[in-house]
C-alpha positions as CSV (number, residue, x, y, z in Angstrom):
1,M,0.0,0.0,0.0
2,D,1.3,3.4,-0.9
3,F,0.4,6.4,1.2
4,Q,1.1,9.9,0.2
5,K,4.8,10.3,1.1
6,N,4.7,14.0,1.7
7,L,1.7,13.7,4.0
8,L,3.4,11.0,6.1
9,E,6.6,13.1,6.2
10,Y,4.6,16.2,7.2
11,I,2.8,14.5,10.1
12,S,6.1,12.9,11.2
13,Q,8.0,16.2,11.2
14,S,5.1,18.0,13.0
15,L,4.9,15.4,15.8
16,M,8.7,15.3,16.3
17,T,9.0,19.1,16.3
18,A,6.2,19.4,18.9
19,D,7.7,16.5,20.9
20,E,4.3,14.8,21.0
21,T,3.1,11.2,20.7
22,I,0.2,9.4,19.1
23,S,-1.6,6.1,19.4
24,I,-4.3,4.5,17.2
25,A,-7.5,2.4,17.9
26,E,-9.0,0.9,14.8
27,S,-11.9,-1.1,13.8
28,V,-13.1,-0.5,10.2
29,T,-9.7,0.5,8.9
30,S,-8.3,-2.8,10.3
31,G,-4.7,-1.6,10.9
32,C,-4.3,0.7,7.8
33,L,-3.7,3.7,10.0
34,Q,-1.2,1.8,12.1
35,L,0.5,0.7,8.9
36,A,0.6,4.4,7.7
37,F,2.1,5.6,11.0
38,S,4.7,2.8,11.0
39,Q,5.9,4.0,7.5
40,M,6.6,7.6,8.7
41,P,10.2,8.7,9.1
42,N,11.4,8.2,12.7
43,A,8.1,6.7,13.7
44,S,9.5,5.2,16.9
45,L,10.1,8.8,18.2
46,F,6.3,9.6,18.3
47,Y,4.2,6.6,17.4
48,H,3.6,4.6,20.6
49,G,1.4,1.9,19.0
50,G,-2.1,0.9,18.4
51,M,-4.7,-1.8,18.4
52,T,-7.3,-3.2,16.1
53,A,-10.4,-4.1,18.0
54,Y,-12.8,-5.4,15.4
55,T,-15.6,-7.0,17.5
56,L,-17.9,-5.6,20.1
57,P,-16.6,-7.8,22.9
58,Q,-13.0,-6.7,22.2
59,K,-14.0,-3.0,22.1
60,I,-15.7,-3.4,25.5
61,K,-12.8,-5.4,27.0
62,L,-9.8,-3.4,25.6
63,L,-11.2,0.1,25.0
64,N,-13.7,0.3,27.8
65,V,-16.7,0.9,25.5
66,D,-20.1,0.8,27.2
67,R,-21.7,-2.6,26.5
68,H,-25.3,-1.3,26.4
69,E,-24.4,1.6,24.1
70,A,-22.3,-0.7,21.9
71,E,-25.1,-3.2,21.5
72,E,-27.6,-0.5,20.6
73,C,-25.6,0.8,17.7
74,D,-23.6,-2.3,16.6
75,C,-20.5,-0.5,18.1
76,V,-20.6,2.2,15.4
77,S,-21.4,5.7,16.5
78,E,-19.8,9.1,17.1
79,N,-19.6,8.4,20.8
80,I,-18.0,5.0,20.4
81,A,-15.3,6.5,18.2
82,E,-14.7,9.2,20.9
83,T,-14.5,6.6,23.7
84,M,-12.1,4.5,21.7
85,A,-9.9,7.6,21.0
86,L,-9.8,8.7,24.6
87,N,-9.1,5.3,26.0
88,V,-6.3,4.3,23.5
89,A,-4.5,7.5,24.4
90,K,-4.7,6.5,28.1
91,I,-3.5,2.9,27.4
92,F,-0.5,4.1,25.3
93,D,0.0,7.3,27.3
94,T,0.1,9.6,24.3
95,D,-0.7,13.2,23.6
96,W,-2.8,12.4,20.4
97,S,-4.9,9.5,19.4
98,I,-7.1,8.5,16.4
99,A,-9.9,6.0,16.5
100,T,-12.1,4.6,13.7
101,T,-15.3,2.5,13.7
102,G,-17.8,1.8,10.9
103,Y,-18.5,-0.3,7.9
104,C,-16.5,-1.1,4.8
105,T,-19.2,-3.3,3.4
106,P,-23.0,-2.7,3.2
107,I,-24.8,-5.0,5.7
108,R,-28.2,-5.1,7.4
109,N,-26.8,-3.5,10.6
110,S,-25.6,-0.5,8.5
111,S,-28.9,-0.2,6.6
112,Y,-26.8,-1.4,3.6
113,K,-24.7,1.8,3.7
114,I,-20.9,2.2,4.0
115,F,-19.8,4.8,6.5
116,A,-17.3,5.3,9.3
117,F,-16.8,7.6,12.3
118,F,-13.4,8.8,13.3
119,S,-12.3,10.8,16.2
120,F,-9.1,12.6,17.3
121,S,-8.2,13.3,20.9
122,Y,-5.5,15.6,22.1
123,K,-4.3,15.7,25.7
124,G,-7.4,13.9,27.0
125,E,-10.0,15.9,25.1
126,I,-11.9,15.1,21.8
127,I,-11.0,17.8,19.3
128,L,-12.7,16.3,16.2
129,T,-15.2,13.7,15.3
130,K,-16.6,13.2,11.8
131,K,-18.7,10.7,9.9
132,L,-17.6,9.6,6.4
133,E,-20.1,8.1,4.0
134,L,-19.2,6.3,0.8
135,H,-21.2,4.9,-2.1
136,P,-22.6,1.4,-1.1
137,K,-20.9,-0.2,-4.1
138,T,-17.4,0.8,-3.0
139,Q,-15.2,-2.2,-2.6
140,A,-14.2,-3.0,1.0
141,L,-10.4,-2.4,0.6
142,N,-11.0,0.8,-1.4
143,A,-13.3,2.0,1.5
144,Q,-10.6,1.2,4.1
145,L,-7.9,3.0,2.0
146,Y,-10.1,6.0,1.4
147,Y,-11.0,6.3,5.1
148,T,-7.3,6.1,6.0
149,E,-6.1,8.7,3.5
150,F,-9.0,11.0,4.4
151,I,-8.3,10.7,8.1
152,L,-4.6,11.3,7.6
153,G,-5.4,14.5,5.7
154,C,-7.8,15.6,8.5
155,F,-5.1,14.8,11.1
156,K,-2.6,17.0,9.2
157,S,-5.1,19.9,9.4
158,E,-5.8,19.3,13.1
159,I,-2.1,19.3,13.9
160,N,-1.7,22.6,12.1
161,Q,-4.6,24.2,14.0
162,T,-3.6,22.8,17.4
163,L,0.1,23.5,17.2
164,I,-0.3,27.0,15.8
165,L,-2.6,27.9,18.7
166,K,-0.1,26.3,21.2
């Protein structure tokens, strides 16, 4: 998989310059974001790690997602993404975190739609949560790659805003 090299370099340089760290909690992107961060120059200086928690029981067990809420929404909601982001940052003790949850194939639980929620946390607070929707005929891998690239682009923007205001 090829990620935009200049985007990876920019994120890497920004995190190193600010001396800040990041961790990732993924579901729908199944490790694509972790792969992208591992490809960044000097990743070990800022990328502490991540986890892919794909099922509801694992999100509950590993990321402290509320069982009742998770069961109500098939573990796919804005709040689930935010909970995942906040808790992965605690687990890995990082300044930043990114979390994803959603669908890369149309199924009954998603009303046959393809969408994902992603969330960024910074120093224990949610700073951005968004929903991405794709055409229901999008192939699963293409959906995962699109989510990943889009989220990386949004993360670059959030780094710029946050570090400029610092």
